[in-house]
C-alpha positions in Angstrom: 23.1 55.8 -27.1 25.0 52.7 -28.1 28.0 53.6 -26.0 25.7 54.3 -23.0 24.0 50.9 -23.4 27.4 49.1 -23.5 28.6 51.0 -20.5 25.4 50.2 -18.5 25.6 46.6 -19.5 29.2 46.2 -18.4 28.6 48.0 -15.1 25.5 45.9 -14.3 27.1 42.5 -15.2 30.2 43.3 -13.2 28.1 44.3 -10.2 26.1 41.1 -10.4 29.2 39.0 -10.7 30.7 40.7 -7.6 27.5 40.4 -5.5 28.4 38.8 -2.2 25.1 37.5 -1.1 21.4 36.9 -2.1 20.3 40.2 -0.6 22.8 42.0 -2.9 21.6 40.1 -5.9 18.0 41.1 -5.1 19.0 44.7 -4.7 20.7 44.7 -8.1 17.6 43.2 -9.6 15.4 45.9 -8.3 18.0 48.5 -9.4 18.0 47.2 -13.0 14.6 45.6 -13.6 12.4 47.1 -10.9 9.6 49.5 -11.8 12.1 52.4 -11.5 15.1 50.3 -12.6 17.7 51.5 -15.2 16.8 48.9 -17.8 13.0 49.4 -17.2 13.6 53.1 -17.8 15.2 52.4 -21.2 12.3 50.1 -22.2 9.9 52.9 -21.5 11.7 55.2 -23.9 10.9 53.0 -26.8 7.4 54.3 -27.0 8.7 57.9 -27.8 11.1 56.8 -30.5 10.6 57.0 -34.2 10.0 53.7 -36.0 13.6 53.8 -37.3 15.1 54.5 -33.9 12.9 51.8 -32.3 14.0 49.3 -34.9 17.7 50.1 -34.2 17.6 50.5 -30.4 14.8 48.0 -29.5 16.9 44.8 -30.0 19.8 46.3 -28.0 17.7 47.3 -25.1 15.8 43.9 -25.0 19.2 42.2 -25.3 20.4 44.1 -22.3 17.4 43.1 -20.3 17.9 39.4 -21.2 21.6 39.5 -20.4 20.9 41.1 -17.0 18.1 38.6 -16.2 20.3 35.6 -17.1 23.2 37.0 -15.0 21.0 37.5 -12.0 19.6 34.0 -12.2 23.1 32.5 -12.7 24.6 34.4 -9.7 21.6 33.5 -7.5 22.0 29.8 -8.3 25.7 29.9 -7.6 25.2 31.7 -4.3 22.5 29.1 -3.3 24.9 26.3 -4.1 27.6 27.8 -2.0 25.2 28.3 0.9 24.0 24.7 0.6 27.6 23.4 0.4 28.5 25.4 3.5 25.5 24.1 5.5 26.2 20.5 4.6 29.8 20.9 5.5 28.8 22.3 8.9 26.1 19.8 9.7 27.2 16.4 11.1 25.4 13.4 12.4 27.1 11.4 15.2 26.0 7.8 14.6 27.5 6.8 17.9 25.0 8.9 19.9 22.5 6.8 21.9 18.9 6.8 20.7 17.2 6.0 23.9 15.3 9.3 23.9 13.8 8.6 20.5 10.5 6.8 20.4 11.0 3.7 18.1 8.6 2.9 15.4 6.1 0.0 15.6 5.1 -2.7 13.2 1.3 -2.7 12.7 -0.4 -5.8 14.1 -1.8 -6.6 10.6 1.7 -6.6 9.1 2.9 -8.7 11.9 0.2 -11.3 11.5 0.7 -11.4 7.8 4.4 -12.3 8.4 3.3 -14.9 11.0 1.0 -16.5 8.5 3.5 -16.5 5.7 6.0 -18.2 8.0 3.6 -20.9 9.0 2.4 -21.7 5.5 5.9 -21.6 4.0 6.7 -24.4 6.4 3.8 -26.3 5.0 5.0 -25.9 1.4 2.7 -22.9 0.4 3.9 -20.1 -1.8 2.5 -16.5 -1.5 0.5 -15.3 -4.5 -0.8 -11.8 -5.1 -3.2 -10.1 -7.6 -4.8 -6.8 -8.5 -7.1 -5.1 -6.0 -9.3 -3.7 -8.9 -10.8 -6.8 -10.5 -13.1 -7.5 -13.4 -16.5 -9.2 -12.9 -15.4 -12.5 -14.3 -12.4 -13.1 -12.0 -14.2 -11.8 -8.9 -17.6 -13.5 -9.5 -18.3 -15.5 -12.6 -15.2 -17.8 -12.5 -16.0 -18.5 -8.9 -19.4 -19.9 -9.7 -21.2 -16.9 -8.3 -24.4 -16.4 -10.4 -25.7 -13.0 -11.4 -28.5 -13.2 -8.9 -26.3 -14.0 -5.9 -26.5 -11.4 -3.1 -22.7 -11.0 -3.2 -23.1 -9.1 -6.4 -25.5 -6.6 -5.0 -24.5 -2.9 -4.9 -24.8 -2.7 -1.1 -22.0 -5.3 -0.7 -19.7 -4.5 -3.6 -17.9 -1.3 -4.7 -18.4 -1.0 -8.4 -16.2 1.3 -10.4 -17.8 4.0 -12.6 -16.8 4.6 -16.2 -17.0 2.5 -19.4 -15.3 -0.9 -19.3 -15.5 -4.0 -21.4 -17.1 -5.7 -18.3 -18.0 -4.4 -14.8 -15.0 -3.5 -12.7 -15.0 -3.8 -8.9 -12.8 -3.4 -5.8 -12.3 -7.1 -5.1 -14.5 -8.4 -2.4 -12.2 -11.3 -1.5 -8.8 -12.6 -2.5 -10.3 -15.6 -4.3 -9.6 -14.0 -7.7 -5.9 -14.6 -7.0 -6.8 -18.4 -6.8 -8.4 -18.1 -10.3 -5.4 -16.2 -11.8 -3.0 -18.8 -10.3 -4.8 -21.8 -11.6 -4.9 -20.2 -15.1 -1.3 -19.2 -15.0 0.5 -22.4 -13.7 0.0 -26.1 -13.8 -0.9 -28.2 -10.8 0.1 -29.2 -8.2 -0.7 -25.8 -6.6 -0.2 -24.8 -3.0 -0.6 -21.0 -2.4 -1.9 -18.5 0.2 -3.3 -15.2 -1.1 -3.1 -12.4 1.5 -4.2 -8.9 0.8 -6.7 -6.0 1.1 -10.3 -6.6 0.2 -13.4 -4.2 0.1 -17.0 -4.4 1.1 -19.6 -1.9 1.9 -19.9 -2.5 5.6 -18.8 -0.7 8.8 -19.3 -1.5 12.5 -17.2 -2.7 15.4 -16.3 -5.9 13.6 -16.5 -4.8 10.0 -14.8 -2.1 8.0 -15.1 -1.1 4.3 -11.5 -2.2 3.7 -10.0 -5.1 5.6 -7.4 -7.8 5.1 -8.0 -11.4 4.1 -5.9 -14.5 3.6 -7.0 -17.4 1.5 -5.4 -20.7 0.8 -5.7 -23.0 -2.2 -4.4 -26.6 -2.8 -4.9 -28.3 -6.2 -3.6 -31.8 -6.7 -4.7 -35.3 -7.3 -6.5 -37.2 -4.6 -7.2 -34.3 -2.3 -9.9 -34.9 0.4 -11.5 -33.1 3.3 -9.1 -34.8 5.5 -6.2 -32.9 4.0 -8.2 -29.7 4.6 -8.9 -30.4 8.2 -5.3 -31.4 8.9 -4.0 -28.3 7.2 -6.3 -25.9 9.2 -5.6 -27.7 12.5 -1.9 -27.5 12.0 -2.1 -23.9 10.9 -4.2 -22.8 13.9 -2.0 -24.6 16.4 1.0 -22.9 15.1 -0.6 -19.4 14.9 -2.2 -19.5 18.4 0.8 -21.4 19.7 -1.3 -23.9 21.6 -1.7 -27.6 21.3 -5.2 -27.9 22.7 -6.8 -26.4 19.6 -10.0 -28.2 18.8 -11.8 -27.7 15.4 -15.4 -28.3 14.4 -16.5 -28.3 10.8 -20.2 -27.3 10.2 -21.8 -27.8 6.8 -22.3 -24.5 5.0 -22.7 -23.1 1.5 -20.3 -21.2 -0.7 -20.7 -21.0 -4.5 -17.1 -21.8 -5.1 -16.7 -24.9 -2.9 -18.7 -28.2 -2.6 -19.0 -29.5 0.0 -18.4 -26.3 2.1 -17.8 -26.0 5.8 -17.6 -23.2 8.4 -14.7 -23.9 10.7 -15.2 -23.2 14.4 -12.4 -23.3 17.0 -12.9 -24.2 20.6 -12.3 -21.5 23.3 -12.1 -21.2 27.1 -13.2 -18.4 29.3 -10.3 -16.9 31.3 -10.9 -13.9 33.6 -14.1 -13.2 31.7 -12.5 -13.2 28.3 -12.6 -15.8 25.5 -9.2 -17.4 25.0 -8.6 -19.7 22.0 -8.0 -23.2 23.1 -10.1 -25.8 24.9 -13.7 -26.5 24.2 -15.9 -24.6 26.6 -17.5 -22.8 23.6 -17.1 -22.5 19.9 -16.1 -19.5 17.8 -16.3 -19.3 13.9 -12.9 -18.4 12.4 -12.8 -19.8 8.9 -14.8 -20.6 5.8 -13.5 -23.5 3.7 -14.4 -26.4 1.4 -13.5 -28.6 -1.5 -13.0 -26.5 -4.7 -16.2 -26.7 -6.9 -15.7 -28.7 -10.1 -17.1 -25.7 -12.0 -14.4 -23.4 -10.7 -11.7 -25.9 -11.6 -13.2 -26.3 -15.1 -13.4 -22.5 -15.5 -9.7 -22.3 -15.1 -9.0 -24.8 -17.9 -8.4 -27.9 -15.7 -10.1 -31.2 -15.7 -12.1 -31.7 -12.4 -12.1 -35.4 -13.0 -8.3 -35.4 -12.7 -7.6 -32.5 -10.3 -9.3 -31.8 -6.9 -8.5 -29.3 -4.3 -9.5 -27.4 -1.2 -9.7 -23.7 -0.3 -10.1 -21.7 2.8 -10.3 -18.1 3.9 -10.3 -15.9 7.0 -9.9 -12.3 8.0 -6.3 -11.3 9.0 -7.6 -8.5 11.2 -9.9 -10.9 13.0 -7.1 -13.3 13.6 -5.1 -10.4 15.1 -8.0 -9.5 17.3 -8.4 -13.1 18.6 -4.7 -13.6 19.3 -3.7 -10.3 20.7 -6.9 -9.2 22.6 -8.2 -6.3 20.5 -11.9 -5.4 20.8 -12.7 -3.0 17.9 -11.7 -3.6 14.3 -12.1 0.1 13.4 -9.1 1.0 15.6 -6.9 -0.9 13.1 -7.4 1.9 10.6 -7.7 5.0 12.8 -4.0 5.8 12.7 -3.8 6.5 16.5 -0.2 6.4 17.5 -1.2 5.5 21.2 -3.0 2.4 19.9 -0.1 1.4 17.7 2.4 1.9 20.4 0.4 -0.3 22.7 -0.5 -3.1 20.2 2.4 -2.7 17.8 5.5 -4.9 17.4 9.2 -4.1 17.4 10.9 -4.3 14.1 13.1 -7.0 15.6 10.1 -9.2 16.5 10.5 -11.3 13.3 8.2 -14.4 13.4 10.0 -17.7 13.3 8.7 -21.2 14.0 11.7 -22.1 16.2 11.3 -19.0 18.3 7.6 -18.7 18.1 5.6 -16.8 15.5 4.2 -14.5 18.2 7.5 -13.8 19.9 
């Protein structure tokens, strides 16, 4: 029996080692370990042996199965490596071939406008700041002087996260928490913009549950509404690439600014469509105001020493106004036809010298 096992072991291992292809390896596996295989047949004989014979022959038969199994796996891996190497050696890519027949990718309008805004505000001395999209209640509401009874905290406006937390956690409803984190992390003077995704429970042609927002913050000594108006006017002229931009500031209310102002921009009607520029009508584009003293104090700064202004607007809406898009929902449909029509070439890098919308 021992001699037969050694002979079978040598024959099987030699055959496996000499197998020329994966099909041959599979055939040997079936021959040795299949239901009617040679090794399987030996395993079946263990039941008819006496305890003494089983104790002697069992380890040898199991050892034969393990050796054959390992040899099969090793040979299969070696053949697969050889096949891959041969395929890689045969496949070539001619980098000199023209790509005219390949449809190029497009930069999404939101990404393009984000780059345009960063370019404009960088020229004005603003840095770009970011923060988490999952925020705690304090950063998203309390530090911004939003009382617990304010409608912005209502469940129909805000996505609250389930589960046990030290305090309520939400998908941020604005990028204003980034302003709070920045004021607490660095000393004034501060000049930042905070672009990013925000979330609110709303959906129609001009609202989506997730959209993009950009906010700006300046904290320094002696800041006034005049600085705010000049900054917004300079920004909008650069973004829309028109010198006839006219602004109108209307008194408003935001918990985190005092005084607060809605910013309207003048528009003209050209071929039945509203075009930014001129003053035939007015269109709201921004919310803004002087940072509330309570917000400054909540961040550990003395509101008697430091003042500032803040503003915010929807990036998606700016893209709609500048590039003539009618439905906000199309921004998130993933329709390649829409993206090819409204998308930008990867080489359309915004520059102030060449025009941010070039």
